[in-house]
N, C-alpha and C positions, 0 to 999 in steps of 0.2 A: 504494500500500500504506500502511496505517496505520503510525504510529510503532510500532516493535516493542514497546515497553514497554506500550503501550495495548491490545494484543491481549487477547482472552479466551483461556482455556486451550484450548478446542477449536479456535478459530481458529488459534492458534499451532501446535498439533500438526498441523493440516491442512497448513499451509505447510511445516512441518518434513518431513512425510511426502512432500510433493510436491517436496522439494529446493529450494524457493524461498528458504529461509533456513537457517542453521545454528544449532545450539544455542549455539555460542560467540558468534555475533552477537547472539542473543536475550539471553543472559546478560549480555553486556557492556552492552547497552542498559538492562537493568534495574539493573545495578550503577551505571551512570551516573545513572539516574533517582534511585536512593537517595541518591547523593552530592549531587544537585542539590536535592532537596526534603525529605530527612529531617531537616535542621536545623530545619525548621518543624514537621513532623509528629511527629518523635521516636518513630517506630513501632518502630525496631530497637534492641535492647540489644546485639546483636553481629552483625557481618556477616563471613562467611567468604569473601572475594572469591577468593582463590587456590584454595581448596577447591572453590568453585562452578565456577570455570573448568575445573579438572581434571575434575570430574564432567561438564561440558558437552562437553569433548573426548572423553571416554569415550562419551558418548551419541551423538556424531556418528559415532564409529567403529562402535558397535553398529548404528546405523541403516544405515550403509554395508554392513555385513556381513549385513543382513537379520535382526537380532536385537532389533529395537526393541520395548520394552515399551509398555504403554498410555500412560505419561507420559514417554516417552523424550525427554530434552532440555528438559523444561518446568521453568522456575525457580519455586520455591515458597518460602513462609515458614512458620515454625513458632512457635507460642506457646512462651514460654520455660519450659515445664514438662514438655516431652517430652525424655526422656533422649537425649543424643547424645554420641558418643565424640569428635567433632572440634570441637565448640563447647561453651561453658559452658552449664550448665543452672542458672540462678539462681532461678527462680520469682519473679523480681522482688523478691528479699529479700537483705539483707545476710548473712543466715544462710548462704546458698549462693553468695556473691558469686564465689568462685573455683572452684566445683565443676565438675569434668569427669567425666561418668558413665563407668563401665567398659563399658557396653553401650548399644545403641540401643533405644529404645522399639519395640514391635511395629509401630505405625503408621509409624514412620520406616523400619524394615526394609522394609515393604511399598512405601513411596514409592520407596526406593532400588532395590528389586528391579524396580519398574516403569520405572526409568530417570530418575526425577525429579532435578532439581538443587536443592540446598538452599542458599538465599541467606543465611539467618541466622535468628536467634531474636528474637522480637518481645515488646514490652513488655506488662505485665499487672499487675493488682492483685496484691499480694504473696500468694503461695500461693493465688491465685485467689479471694481473699476481698474482694469489692467489686463495685460495679456501675458504676464510673466510670473505672477505671484511675488514679485519684488516689492510690491506696495503693501504687503502685509505688515501691520504695525508691530508684530511680536517676533516673527522669525520668517526667514525665506526658505521655503521647501526646495529641495534639490532633486534633480533628475536621477532616478535609480540607475540609469544606464551609464552615467558618467558623473563623478563628483564635480561640483562647481558649475554645472550646467543648469539652466532654467528648466522647470518642468511645465512651463506654459501657465496660462491663467485665463480667467480668474479662478477656475476650479483646480488649481495646480496641486494642492495637497491631496485632493481626492484621487486624481489621476496617478500621482506618485505612490499613494498608499496601495492602490490596486496593483500597479506594476511591481511593487516591492513585496507583494503578498502580505500586507498588513491589514487586509480585510478581504472578504470574498468578493465584494462589490461595493459601490458607493453611489450616493446621489450627489449630483452637482446642479448648477444652473447655467444657462446659456443665454446671454443678452446680445452678443455679437460674435460668438464663437467660443465661449468660455467653457463648454464641455468638449467640443470637437478639437479645438486647438491643443489643449493639454493631452487629450487622448492620443493625438497624432505624435506629439513630442515624447510621450512616455510609452508608446507601443501598446496601447489598450484600445478597447472599443468604447466609443462615446456617441450617444444619441440625443439630439435635440428634437423632441416631439413637435407636432403641429401646435401652434399657439392655441390654447384653449383645451388641448387634449388632457393636460395634467393640471390639477388645481394649484393656484398660486397662493392660496390662503395660508398664512403663517410663514411665507417666504418674504424676508425683509427686502423691500422693493428697491431696485436701482432705476430701471426704466420700465414702467408698467406695461407699455404696449409691445415690449420686446422680450422681457424676461420669460423663461420657461425652464421648469425643472426636468431633469432627465438622468438616466443611468450611465455609470462608467463601470465597465465589466471586463473580465478576462477573455470573453469570447462572445459570439453573436447569440448563441443559445441562452446564455445568462442574461444578455441584454433584453431579449424577447420576454423572458420570465419576469424581469424587473418591471418592464413596461406594463405587462399584464396586471401587476399588483398596483402600480401607482396611477394608472390612467383611469379616467371616468369622470362623470359629472359631479360637481360640488356646488350647491346652491349658495355657499358662502363666498364664492368667487364669481363676480358679475361677468367675467370673460370666459367662464367655463362653458363648454359645449355639451349639450345633452345628446349623447351619441353612444351606442353600445360599444363595448370594448371587445375587439376580436381575440381569437386564440392565436396570438402572434407566433407561438412555437409551431403551430400547425402547418405553416407555409415553409418551414425550413426543410431543405433537402429537395425541393422541387426544382426541376431544370428551368432554364430561362428561355426556352424556345418561344420565339415571337416577341420577346421583350426588346424594345428599342432604347438604346443608350445614347443620350445626347452628349456630344463633346463640344463645349462652348469655346470658341476661338479666343474670346476675351480673357479666359482664365489661364491660358498657357502664356503667361506674360514674360517679358524680357528679364525681369528680376528673378525669375524662377531658377533655382539651383538645378544644375544639370543632373545631379544624382537624384534629386527629388522627382524631376520629370521622368527619369528613367524608371524609377520604382513605380510611379503612378501609371505609366504606360504598361508596365507588366500587370498591374492590377486590372487595367482596362482590357488587356488581352485575355485575362482570366474570365472576365465577363463574356467576352466573345467566344471563348472555348466552351463555356457552359451553355451556349446556344443563343446568346443575345446578338443583336445587330447594331452596329455603330452608325450614327447619323451626325453630321455636323450641324450645330445650331448656333444662334447668335443671341446674346443678351446685351443689346446695344447700350443700355444705361449703366452698365457695370462700373464705368469710370467715375460715376457720381456717387457710388455707394458709400465710400468712406466719408465724403463731405456731408452727405445726408445723415448718416449715422451720428457723426460727431456734432450735429446740431440737435437732432431729435433726442438722443440719449441724454446728453447733459441738461437739456431743457426739462426733461421728465425727472432727472436726478435732482435738480435744484428744487423742484417742487416736493418730491418725496422726502428729501433730507431736511426740509424746513422744520420738520417736527423735532429734530434734535437740537433743542434750544437751551439745555441746561436747567429747565424748569421741571418738566414732568418725569423724565428719566434720561439716562445717559450721563456723560461726564458733566459735572458742574464745577466751575472754577471756584476754589475756596477763598480767593483773595479779592473778589469783585466787591466794589463799594456801592453799586447801584444796579438797577435792572438792565440798563443798556450795556454797561460794562460786563455784566454777567453773560448776556447774549454773545457779545463780541469775543470775550476771552474763552468762554466754553467752546465755542465753535472753532476758534483759531487754534486752541490747544488740543481739542478732541479729535479733529480731522487731520489727516495727513495731507501732504502737498498735492498729490494727484487728485484726491477728492475735492480739495478746495479749488483746484484748477478747473475741474469740470463744473462745479457749482457756479463759478464765475462765468464760464462760457455760456452755461444755460441761462443764467440771469441776464446776461447781455442779449442773448438771442431772443428772449421773451420781453425785453424792456420796450417801453413806449417808443415808437418811431423805428424800431428794428424788427418787430414781430413779423410784418409782412415780407420784409426783405430776406429774413433768415428762416425762422421756424415754419412759417406758412409756405414759403417756397420749397423748403426741404420736404414738407408733407406732400406737396404736389408732385415732386420728383419721386418720392416713395411710391406713389400710385403708379407712375410710369414703370418703376422697377417691378412692381407686382404684375403689371400687364405684360412685361417681358417674359416672366415665368409662365403666365397663363398661355401666351402664344407658343412658348417653347414646348409646353406639355401637350400641345396638340400634335407635335411632331415626334415626341419621344415619351417614354415612361419614366425614365430616370436621367439625371444629369451626373456625369462623372468628371472629377477634376482633382487637383491637389487640395489638401487642407491648408498647408502653410507653404510659403515660398521657399523656406529653408529649414534645416534641422535645428535642434536646440542649441542656442549660443551660450557663451559663458555668462554667468551672473555678473552684472555690473558693466558689461561690455558696451551697452548703449544707454546708460543711465541718463545721459544728458541729451540724447537724440530722441525726443518725444515723437517726432514725425515717423521715424522708423518703427517705433513701437506701435503707433496707431495703424501703420500700413501693414503690420504683420497679420491683421485680421481682414485684409482686403478680399480674401477668397471665401470668408465665412459670413460676413456681415449681411449679405444680401438675403440669406435664408431667414434671418430674423426680421428684416424689413418686410419681406413678403409673407411671413408667418408660416412657412412651409417646413416639413420635417427634413432633417439632414443627419447623416451618419458618417462617422470617421472610424475606419478600421485599418489595422496594420497591413501594409503591402510591400514592405522591404526595409532595408537598412543602408545607411551610408557606409563608405569605406572606414569611417571612424567607429562604426558600430552603433550609430544613433538611429532610432526608429523613424519611419516615414509613413504617413497615413494617406489613404485613399478617401476622397470625399464623395459621398453619394447624396443627391437631393431628389425629392419626389414631390408630387402635388399634394395638396392638403389632405390629411388623414390617410395617406398612403404609406404608413409605416410598415405595413406587411410587405410591400414590394421592396422597400429598403432592406429589410431583414432577410428576405428571400435572396436578393442579389448579394448582400453582404456575406451570407452563409456560403454561397457558391464560390465567392472569391476566397474566403477563409479556407474552404475545403481544397480548392485548387492550389493555393500557394503554400499551405501547410506551415505557416509561421506563427499562428496565434498562440502556440504553447511555449514559444521562446521567452526566456526570462533573463533579466540582468543578474550578474553575479555580485553578491553583496558580502 
């Protein structure tokens, strides 16, 4: 039998259901793994060992009584912006350093109802604003494949924890690529569902029209299972869609005969690293070998995506983060002499530089005299971007491209080059602007041994096609089980 911590989610559940292992044994193995390697990876901001073992004992009892849920006894991790009543929810920020939520997020409720064990909360860019996890106020998680390299962001700690076998799977969030980009850089599977497919209730908001929760897993089967658990309508989220949840695992293993794969000429950009392009082309060839047909498509407004995103997202962020004022909750400056000074000092000291930068951008874009020129115009171009995808999906069933222009760089290498950081999401942002589902899965490695991801996008609520195609690529390439040496 494999070392318990190295098991995939479905593998572990099979052994649990067969009675070959217990949840307590599995949870102890993962807690020991965290203790051994997280000093290097720095993926976790908090670990609830006793709480996790209590949940594991409960899971073993429920299984013995024939009441096992879909994830009964499976130890998972959470990005640290899902509200939890028994662990801090910091959002990687000094502003919420000691905050304990009074309720669980909807997705956390669903995981617990399915019998999952929550190991802890994972590092992230502050309030999910970043592409590298270097903007976490407490620690910078590192890529398991090579020390000193970024693990991507903003769900960087979650992707790193999955890659380093510090949890069986994790939940992250994706506002402009924050699940898919770290998944690509860490060599794991990451899915951004259709906007409205998964409840945002209890997810601390960055940009409300773009945020979406989704799974980070070791393989496609585990991804499908996680999505089955967390998807579904929630009346507490006004953007949640009332739509039945399919059996996502039921499509895995089907061939791709008749499936059309769109190759967008705008995504194979000049800045694309040659090794990244080579690996992605192999992934596309695997789709073709599985029976799919390639068609060239165009997404003509792609060049405007970054500009549109960095007006809409900061505008929504400055509105959402206005609540952190040092009065009701969050960091409160102890030296302030009056109310105005308290507002100013609390926000200046509680927020990091990148968060403050985006609040200022958003405030400017929404200010009197500039709203029409910036936010309104960006919203209009966003509609054109959505229409590009609507037109493209009349010609194809899936769109295949790279996730990131290059592999994981060294931590601190572009600390002062903000434009380069913003442009690192150039290939993922459009899925959030259009609200469509998108998947990142491993398709190769660079000569340095750094992972490279293949990006698949589908029309609204077509996660089944994404998973079907992703499983075909995974089967053909046979690299999903490869792990970093720690």
